[in-house]
VEXDRENTI-313390 format. One line per field, with one value per residue (C-alpha): residue in three letters; y, z, x; residue number from 1. Coordinates in steps of 0.05 Angstrom, whole numbers, padded with zeros to 5 digits. Last residue first. Layout:
r ALA	... .
py Y	... .
pz Z	... .
px X	... .
k NUM	... .
end
This chain:
r SER	ARG	GLU	CYS	GLN	LEU	ALA	ALA	LEU	ASP	HIS	TYR	ARG	TYR	GLN	ILE	ASP	VAL	ALA	MET	GLY	ALA	GLY	SER	GLY	ASP	GLY	ILE	ASN	SER	VAL	GLY	ARG	PHE	ARG	ALA	LEU	ARG	GLN	THR	SER	ALA	ASP	TYR	GLY	LEU	GLU	ILE	HIS	GLU	ALA	VAL	MET	ARG	LEU	LEU	TRP	ASN	ASP	LEU	GLU	LEU	ARG	PHE	CYS	GLN	ASP	THR	GLU	THR	GLU	TYR	SER	CYS	ARG	ALA	ARG	GLU	ILE	SER	LEU	GLU	VAL	LEU	THR	GLU	ARG	ALA	ALA	VAL	PRO	PHE	GLN	PHE	ARG	GLY	VAL	LYS	GLY	ALA	VAL	LEU	SER	ASP	TRP	ASN	ASP	THR	VAL	PHE	ALA	ASP	PHE	GLY	ALA	ASP	VAL	VAL	VAL	PRO	TYR	GLU	GLY	GLY	PRO	GLN	LEU	THR	ALA	VAL	GLU	PRO	GLU	SER	ASP	GLY	GLU	THR	ARG	THR	LEU	LEU	ILE	LYS	GLY	GLU	ALA	LEU	GLN	VAL	ALA	LEU	VAL	SER	ASN	SER	HIS	VAL	ASN	ARG	GLN	VAL	PHE	SER	PRO	THR	TRP	PRO	GLY	ALA	GLN	TYR	ASP	LEU	ALA	LYS	PHE	ALA	ILE	LEU	GLN	ALA	GLN	PRO	ASN	ARG	TYR	ALA	VAL	GLU	ARG	VAL	ARG	THR	ASP	ALA	SER	VAL	CYS	HIS	VAL	GLU	ARG	TYR	LEU	LEU	ARG	ASP	THR	ASP	GLN	ASP	TYR	ALA	GLU	GLY	ILE	THR	GLN	VAL	VAL	LEU	ALA	GLY	ALA	HIS	ALA	ASP	LEU	ALA	LEU	ALA	PHE	VAL	GLY	LEU	MET	LEU	ALA	ALA	ARG	ILE	GLY	GLN	VAL	PRO	TRP	ARG	ARG	MET .
py 02508	02451	02492	02473	02538	02575	02627	02576	02551	02585	02519	02456	02482	02451	02474	02448	02457	02444	02418	02426	02374	02395	02402	02466	02509	02476	02405	02385	02319	02359	02337	02340	02372	02358	02390	02389	02320	02305	02258	02305	02309	02294	02344	02308	02326	02285	02291	02262	02231	02251	02199	02185	02153	02125	02080	02043	02037	02008	02020	02086	02142	02170	02203	02217	02277	02287	02358	02401	02441	02456	02485	02452	02391	02348	02289	02223	02166	02116	02104	02055	02054	01996	02016	01993	02009	02054	02097	02164	02132	02110	02058	02049	01985	01989	01989	02014	02019	02011	02067	02073	02130	02083	02028	02075	02110	02049	02067	02141	02131	02084	02132	02188	02144	02133	02202	02167	02092	02044	01970	01923	01891	01817	01809	01821	01875	01866	01931	01943	02000	02040	02095	02140	02163	02231	02297	02327	02273	02217	02168	02108	02066	02004	01969	01895	01857	01856	01931	01984	02048	02103	02159	02211	02267	02315	02385	02398	02464	02446	02380	02334	02281	02221	02177	02109	02106	02050	02060	02082	02024	02004	02055	02111	02154	02210	02271	02315	02383	02422	02493	02531	02606	02638	02688	02653	02589	02542	02468	02440	02375	02331	02275	02222	02166	02213	02195	02269	02282	02315	02380	02394	02463	02466	02530	02546	02569	02616	02637	02609	02617	02549	02503	02537	02544	02502	02526	02471	02480	02432	02401	02442	02411	02365	02351	02375	02335	02268	02240	02273	02232	02167	02187	02202	02134	02099	02136	02121	02048	02050	02084	02033	01976	02006	02017	01948	01919	01954	01919	01948	01903	01899 .
pz -00191	-00141	-00077	-00005	00034	00070	00124	00181	00157	00208	00224	00187	00146	00088	00051	-00020	-00050	-00124	-00185	-00240	-00291	-00363	-00390	-00428	-00378	-00320	-00297	-00231	-00200	-00175	-00180	-00113	-00044	-00001	00068	00131	00129	00197	00246	00303	00343	00287	00239	00174	00116	00052	00001	-00068	-00110	-00180	-00235	-00283	-00235	-00192	-00250	-00245	-00169	-00168	-00111	-00141	-00091	-00028	00023	00092	00137	00210	00224	00287	00288	00214	00162	00094	00064	00120	00138	00116	00141	00088	00031	-00026	-00090	-00136	-00201	-00229	-00301	-00348	-00358	-00350	-00302	-00251	-00204	-00139	-00109	-00039	00002	00072	00095	00170	00204	00272	00244	00190	00240	00286	00231	00192	00195	00190	00128	00093	00110	00074	00015	00003	-00031	-00099	-00093	-00050	-00066	-00018	-00031	-00039	-00113	-00156	-00175	-00241	-00280	-00328	-00378	-00403	-00455	-00456	-00524	-00546	-00530	-00491	-00468	-00427	-00383	-00345	-00303	-00273	-00218	-00204	-00141	-00156	-00165	-00147	-00185	-00218	-00259	-00301	-00338	-00388	-00413	-00412	-00374	-00335	-00305	-00278	-00227	-00208	-00150	-00119	-00052	-00039	00025	00069	00044	-00013	00010	00009	-00045	-00075	-00115	-00152	-00184	-00228	-00252	-00216	-00218	-00151	-00183	-00149	-00187	-00157	-00142	-00110	-00071	-00050	00001	00017	00068	00124	00163	00171	00098	00076	00041	00018	-00011	-00059	-00075	-00138	-00166	-00112	-00133	-00090	-00151	-00156	-00118	-00147	-00091	-00076	-00019	00015	00053	00104	00131	00098	00111	00068	00089	00026	-00020	00015	-00029	-00089	-00078	-00077	-00140	-00175	-00157	-00184	-00249	-00250	-00242	-00302	-00344	-00322	-00343	-00411	-00421	-00395	-00448	-00502	-00479	-00470	-00454	-00401 .
px 01518	01517	01514	01527	01531	01586	01574	01581	01649	01694	01728	01750	01808	01846	01908	01917	01987	01979	02016	01964	01944	01933	01862	01875	01836	01871	01857	01825	01848	01908	01980	02017	02015	01954	01952	01909	01876	01847	01880	01856	01921	01970	01940	01951	01997	01994	02051	02040	02096	02114	02117	02174	02226	02171	02152	02218	02216	02146	02097	02074	02074	02043	02089	02060	02063	02045	02026	02027	02091	02094	02141	02133	02167	02140	02185	02155	02112	02093	02044	02051	02010	01994	01962	01895	01882	01843	01905	01869	01819	01871	01842	01882	01909	01936	02000	02017	02090	02101	02138	02103	02061	02036	02020	01982	01943	01919	01845	01863	01905	01856	01798	01835	01854	01780	01781	01791	01782	01822	01828	01862	01930	01943	01931	01871	01822	01785	01777	01720	01723	01663	01664	01603	01578	01604	01568	01626	01674	01642	01681	01655	01702	01671	01709	01694	01677	01603	01602	01653	01638	01678	01646	01681	01644	01674	01660	01736	01732	01669	01693	01640	01659	01616	01636	01631	01667	01716	01757	01698	01655	01608	01556	01607	01572	01613	01592	01642	01635	01682	01698	01642	01655	01673	01721	01779	01759	01708	01708	01644	01653	01594	01598	01547	01551	01573	01508	01492	01507	01572	01593	01664	01679	01738	01774	01813	01880	01907	01976	02033	02078	02112	02064	02003	01953	01890	01846	01807	01742	01713	01650	01594	01526	01484	01412	01377	01421	01413	01357	01389	01452	01413	01376	01442	01470	01408	01417	01491	01475	01429	01482	01533	01488	01477	01551	01566	01520	01560	01624	01693	01752	01806 .
k 250	249	248	247	246	245	244	243	242	241	240	239	238	237	236	235	234	233	232	231	230	229	228	227	226	225	224	223	222	221	220	219	218	217	216	215	214	213	212	211	210	209	208	207	206	205	204	203	202	201	200	199	198	197	196	195	194	193	192	191	190	189	188	187	186	185	184	183	182	181	180	179	178	177	176	175	174	173	172	171	170	169	168	167	166	165	164	163	162	161	160	159	158	157	156	155	154	153	152	151	150	149	148	147	146	145	144	143	142	141	140	139	138	137	136	135	134	133	132	131	130	129	128	127	126	125	124	123	122	121	120	119	118	117	116	115	114	113	112	111	110	109	108	107	106	105	104	103	102	101	100	99	98	97	96	95	94	93	92	91	90	89	88	87	86	85	84	83	82	81	80	79	78	77	76	75	74	73	72	71	70	69	68	67	66	65	64	63	62	61	60	59	58	57	56	55	54	53	52	51	50	49	48	47	46	45	44	43	42	41	40	39	38	37	36	35	34	33	32	31	30	29	28	27	26	25	24	23	22	21	20	19	18	17	16	15	14	13	12	11	10	9	8	7	6	5	4	3	2	1 .
end
């Protein structure tokens, strides 16, 4: 992996095109779901995330707000490259940082900007036998492989991790839910390496078994706290009683 100035220029141009595509859908977005993230240890509400999608489901925007309704982060995703590999841009208010991930010409571009500094661009080259899944694309991976996963087969994929500027191999398999439920089917998502698993926490995904919709996410959040540290969260999602919510970017 190397950084090249020309890639920074290219990434900036691609981000501009990406932003225009999102703006074209912005007026037609509707609220699809809301997630409430609680601290796993104290059950204290940390933030809420409102997911808005376009009619063709190609564009998704997620606004993250603290309990006082102040915006703490915003993410926009474009699924043009496929349901498993959305391009996305995420802005974090606390750290004044921007992260963008894009799949282009078979490569993955990671663009990170901290404050007023120049963007840093890393290029990742996928390889191996496992498919690539980006960010929220894990949801489509689960539903597309639902029958085999529920039957006990282990799913595996490559996943870009911006903090490490690398692709890691993850495995997902059926698991017993750690919380009380009569409706959910849970899965365990973790690094596909026994040594790395010893130092990295797994993620638990709970899906409503009848609708195959994500109902629970238990693990480290993609939103940091005020100091930038990761938060261990229990996110509970709902898809009803959303009429009063609006799609807002600020």
